[in-house]
Structure formats: structure tokens, C-alpha cells
TIMI-2910 file (N, C-alpha, C, CB; in pm, 1 decimal, decimal comma, always signed):
<rs>
+----------+----------+----------+----------+----------+----------+----------+----------+----------+----------+----------+----------+------+
!      n_x !      n_y !      n_z !     ca_x !     ca_y !     ca_z !      c_x !      c_y !      c_z !     cb_x !     cb_y !     cb_z ! resn !
+----------+----------+----------+----------+----------+----------+----------+----------+----------+----------+----------+----------+------+
!    +33,2 !  -3084,5 !  +2135,0 !    +93,8 !  -3180,8 !  +2216,5 !   +234,1 !  -3145,5 !  +2210,9 !    +65,9 !  -3323,2 !  +2174,5 !  Unk !
!   +303,4 !  -3150,4 !  +2332,4 !   +451,1 !  -3111,9 !  +2323,4 !   +529,3 !  -3235,0 !  +2269,7 !   +511,4 !  -3065,6 !  +2471,0 !  Unk !
!   +624,4 !  -3189,0 !  +2203,9 !   +724,7 !  -3297,0 !  +2138,7 !   +854,1 !  -3251,8 !  +2133,0 !   +690,9 !  -3337,0 !  +1996,8 !  Unk !
!   +947,1 !  -3329,0 !  +2169,0 !  +1091,6 !  -3285,4 !  +2162,6 !  +1161,4 !  -3385,4 !  +2085,2 !  +1159,3 !  -3269,1 !  +2302,8 !  Unk !
!  +1256,1 !  -3346,6 !  +1984,1 !  +1329,3 !  -3446,4 !  +1932,0 !  +1471,6 !  -3431,6 !  +1983,1 !  +1319,3 !  -3446,1 !  +1785,7 !  Unk !
!  +1532,2 !  -3543,4 !  +1996,2 !  +1673,2 !  -3547,0 !  +2059,4 !  +1764,5 !  -3579,8 !  +1957,0 !  +1689,8 !  -3649,2 !  +2175,5 !  Unk !
!  +1870,0 !  -3497,8 !  +1955,4 !  +1997,9 !  -3529,2 !  +1864,6 !  +2070,8 !  -3629,1 !  +1917,9 !  +2093,9 !  -3414,6 !  +1845,4 !  Unk !
!  +2159,7 !  -3690,7 !  +1846,4 !  +2253,3 !  -3800,5 !  +1897,1 !  +2329,2 !  -3752,8 !  +2014,5 !  +2354,5 !  -3847,0 !  +1787,7 !  Unk !
!  +2382,6 !  -3633,5 !  +1988,8 !  +2496,0 !  -3590,4 !  +2088,6 !  +2424,1 !  -3504,5 !  +2207,8 !  +2619,4 !  -3491,7 !  +2006,0 !  Unk !
!  +2286,5 !  -3485,3 !  +2193,6 !  +2215,3 !  -3399,8 !  +2294,3 !  +2206,6 !  -3468,9 !  +2433,6 !  +2069,7 !  -3366,6 !  +2243,3 !  Unk !
!  +2224,8 !  -3385,4 !  +2544,3 !  +2209,5 !  -3447,7 !  +2657,8 !  +2046,0 !  -3461,4 !  +2704,6 !  +2297,1 !  -3371,6 !  +2755,2 !  Unk !
!  +2027,5 !  -3559,8 !  +2776,5 !  +1875,6 !  -3610,5 !  +2810,5 !  +1832,0 !  -3501,0 !  +2899,8 !  +1860,9 !  -3768,9 !  +2891,5 !  Unk !
!  +1902,2 !  -3457,2 !  +3002,9 !  +1849,2 !  -3357,3 !  +3081,5 !  +1805,8 !  -3219,0 !  +3028,9 !  +1936,4 !  -3339,1 !  +3172,1 !  Unk !
!  +1886,7 !  -3174,8 !  +2906,2 !  +1858,1 !  -3058,7 !  +2820,2 !  +1720,3 !  -3088,8 !  +2761,0 !  +1971,4 !  -3035,5 !  +2705,1 !  Unk !
!  +1710,3 !  -3201,0 !  +2712,1 !  +1589,2 !  -3237,5 !  +2639,3 !  +1466,3 !  -3236,9 !  +2712,9 !  +1602,3 !  -3362,6 !  +2584,8 !  Unk !
!  +1482,6 !  -3292,0 !  +2839,4 !  +1374,6 !  -3276,3 !  +2932,2 !  +1325,7 !  -3146,6 !  +2976,8 !  +1405,7 !  -3339,1 !  +3038,0 !  Unk !
!  +1437,9 !  -3059,3 !  +2985,5 !  +1411,6 !  -2919,6 !  +3039,5 !  +1322,4 !  -2849,8 !  +2904,8 !  +1576,4 !  -2829,4 !  +3081,2 !  Unk !
!  +1366,0 !  -2880,9 !  +2787,8 !  +1292,3 !  -2829,0 !  +2666,2 !  +1139,6 !  -2864,1 !  +2679,9 !  +1353,7 !  -2894,6 !  +2528,5 !  Unk !
!  +1136,8 !  -3011,5 !  +2703,1 !   +998,5 !  -3059,7 !  +2718,7 !   +903,1 !  -3002,5 !  +2822,5 !  +1005,8 !  -3192,9 !  +2744,2 !  Unk !
!   +969,4 !  -2969,5 !  +2940,1 !   +892,8 !  -2894,5 !  +3058,2 !   +857,4 !  -2758,7 !  +3003,6 !   +985,7 !  -2876,6 !  +3199,8 !  Unk !
!   +939,5 !  -2676,4 !  +2935,8 !   +915,7 !  -2552,4 !  +2898,3 !   +800,8 !  -2540,7 !  +2805,5 !  +1028,7 !  -2500,5 !  +2845,8 !  Unk !
!   +792,4 !  -2641,6 !  +2710,6 !   +681,5 !  -2659,4 !  +2606,0 !   +563,4 !  -2693,9 !  +2671,8 !   +710,2 !  -2765,3 !  +2500,9 !  Unk !
!   +568,8 !  -2766,5 !  +2770,7 !   +450,0 !  -2806,8 !  +2850,7 !   +380,8 !  -2688,3 !  +2910,8 !   +489,3 !  -2903,2 !  +2961,9 !  Unk !
!   +481,0 !  -2603,7 !  +2972,6 !   +428,2 !  -2482,4 !  +3059,8 !   +381,0 !  -2388,2 !  +2939,9 !   +556,1 !  -2403,5 !  +3169,8 !  Unk !
!   +436,2 !  -2380,5 !  +2820,6 !   +379,6 !  -2285,8 !  +2732,2 !   +232,1 !  -2318,9 !  +2671,8 !   +477,6 !  -2270,2 !  +2622,4 !  Unk !
!   +214,1 !  -2457,2 !  +2666,9 !    +89,0 !  -2490,9 !  +2616,9 !    -22,9 !  -2514,3 !  +2725,5 !   +106,6 !  -2609,3 !  +2534,8 !  Unk !
!    +21,5 !  -2495,0 !  +2850,0 !    -60,7 !  -2508,5 !  +2956,9 !   -131,2 !  -2634,8 !  +3006,0 !   -144,1 !  -2427,4 !  +2936,1 !  Unk !
!    -28,5 !  -2737,8 !  +2961,2 !    -84,4 !  -2878,9 !  +2986,7 !    -84,3 !  -2906,3 !  +3141,3 !     +6,8 !  -2994,5 !  +2908,5 !  Unk !
!    +11,4 !  -2856,0 !  +3212,9 !    +25,5 !  -2882,9 !  +3349,0 !    -90,3 !  -2815,8 !  +3425,1 !   +161,3 !  -2836,4 !  +3397,8 !  Unk !
!   -124,2 !  -2681,4 !  +3390,1 !   -220,2 !  -2617,6 !  +3444,4 !   -344,3 !  -2674,9 !  +3429,6 !   -220,2 !  -2502,9 !  +3404,9 !  Unk !
!   -385,0 !  -2729,8 !  +3296,1 !   -515,7 !  -2781,5 !  +3262,0 !   -513,6 !  -2928,8 !  +3355,8 !   -533,7 !  -2802,1 !  +3079,1 !  Unk !
!   -412,6 !  -2986,1 !  +3366,0 !   -421,5 !  -3116,4 !  +3443,5 !   -439,6 !  -3095,8 !  +3585,7 !   -299,5 !  -3200,7 !  +3425,5 !  Unk !
!   -392,7 !  -2991,1 !  +3644,6 !   -407,5 !  -2952,3 !  +3789,9 !   -555,2 !  -2906,4 !  +3803,1 !   -300,3 !  -2831,1 !  +3835,9 !  Unk !
!   -619,3 !  -2839,1 !  +3715,9 !   -752,8 !  -2784,0 !  +3717,8 !   -841,9 !  -2911,8 !  +3712,0 !   -780,1 !  -2678,1 !  +3593,9 !  Unk !
!   -811,7 !  -3020,8 !  +3629,4 !   -906,4 !  -3130,0 !  +3617,3 !   -883,0 !  -3230,7 !  +3711,1 !   -906,0 !  -3187,7 !  +3489,2 !  Unk !
!   -776,6 !  -3216,2 !  +3801,5 !   -752,2 !  -3333,3 !  +3897,3 !   -863,5 !  -3343,6 !  +3998,3 !   -614,9 !  -3317,8 !  +3974,5 !  Unk !
!   -934,6 !  -3237,4 !  +4039,0 !  -1041,6 !  -3257,4 !  +4138,5 !  -1157,3 !  -3172,8 !  +4069,9 !   -998,8 !  -3204,5 !  +4298,4 !  Unk !
!  -1278,1 !  -3221,4 !  +4110,1 !  -1391,8 !  -3160,9 !  +4059,5 !  -1422,5 !  -3031,6 !  +4132,7 !  -1503,7 !  -3253,9 !  +4066,0 !  Unk !
!  -1454,6 !  -2946,9 !  +4066,1 !  -1482,8 !  -2802,5 !  +4120,9 !  -1625,8 !  -2775,7 !  +4069,9 !  -1370,0 !  -2680,9 !  +4063,6 !  Unk !
!  -1712,8 !  -2744,1 !  +4166,9 !  -1844,7 !  -2696,6 !  +4137,0 !  -1853,7 !  -2588,3 !  +4054,7 !  -1910,7 !  -2666,5 !  +4245,2 !  Unk !
!  -1950,0 !  -2571,3 !  +3971,5 !  -1974,2 !  -2449,5 !  +3885,4 !  -1972,3 !  -2316,6 !  +3960,0 !  -2108,6 !  -2461,6 !  +3816,4 !  Unk !
!  -2050,5 !  -2323,9 !  +4082,6 !  -2067,5 !  -2207,3 !  +4161,3 !  -1925,6 !  -2161,9 !  +4217,9 !  -2171,4 !  -2236,3 !  +4276,4 !  Unk !
!  -1826,7 !  -2254,3 !  +4242,2 !  -1691,6 !  -2222,3 !  +4293,3 !  -1611,5 !  -2165,3 !  +4179,5 !  -1620,1 !  -2348,3 !  +4354,0 !  Unk !
!  -1646,0 !  -2223,1 !  +4052,9 !  -1557,8 !  -2162,8 !  +3947,6 !  -1592,7 !  -2017,9 !  +3911,9 !  -1565,3 !  -2246,7 !  +3820,4 !  Unk !
!  -1740,1 !  -1982,2 !  +3934,3 !  -1775,1 !  -1847,0 !  +3904,2 !  -1721,0 !  -1763,1 !  +4006,7 !  -1919,6 !  -1827,1 !  +3891,5 !  Unk !
!  -1712,5 !  -1792,6 !  +4139,2 !  -1657,2 !  -1716,0 !  +4230,0 !  -1516,2 !  -1691,5 !  +4224,3 !  -1686,6 !  -1762,2 !  +4339,8 !  Unk !
!  -1435,9 !  -1797,2 !  +4182,3 !  -1289,4 !  -1769,4 !  +4151,0 !  -1270,3 !  -1677,3 !  +4024,3 !  -1212,8 !  -1908,2 !  +4126,3 !  Unk !
!  -1361,2 !  -1685,7 !  +3931,3 !  -1346,4 !  -1610,5 !  +3810,6 !  -1376,1 !  -1453,1 !  +3852,8 !  -1451,1 !  -1670,2 !  +3692,5 !  Unk !
!  -1466,5 !  -1434,0 !  +3938,0 !  -1491,4 !  -1301,4 !  +3990,4 !  -1385,8 !  -1228,7 !  +4061,0 !  -1595,1 !  -1307,9 !  +4074,1 !  Unk !
!  -1312,9 !  -1312,8 !  +4145,8 !  -1200,3 !  -1269,5 !  +4210,8 !  -1089,4 !  -1229,3 !  +4126,1 !  -1159,6 !  -1364,4 !  +4295,0 !  Unk !
!  -1064,7 !  -1302,9 !  +4014,7 !   -948,4 !  -1278,3 !  +3918,5 !   -965,5 !  -1137,5 !  +3856,7 !   -943,1 !  -1392,0 !  +3799,4 !  Unk !
!  -1087,5 !  -1099,0 !  +3854,9 !  -1124,7 !   -959,4 !  +3767,8 !  -1077,7 !   -848,1 !  +3852,9 !  -1297,0 !   -934,8 !  +3734,8 !  Unk !
+----------+----------+----------+----------+----------+----------+----------+----------+----------+----------+----------+----------+------+
</rs>
């Protein structure tokens, strides 16, 4: 889980940017987008074959 600790004199925008980078590294956004809509198992297999 992404977590950012903010110092007293740290800018909010800077902390938000750090949080977004952590989310990207952990793949949170990617997983959310994948699970947003149901994908049939056959479609998943087709996409997996295309990536290879």
C-alpha cells in the first residue's frame, strides 16, 4: 500500500507527486483499470498470446 509522510514544511503538490509515483511503481492504477470491467477468460488468453 502506497504511503507518503508529509513534513511540516513540505509542499502538498510535491507529496501528491510522490504518492502518484509510488502507486505507479506498485501497479495500483494498472490493477484498478484491469478490474474496472469484466474480461472473459478467453479474451485474457488472446491478449496474453498477443503480448508474447
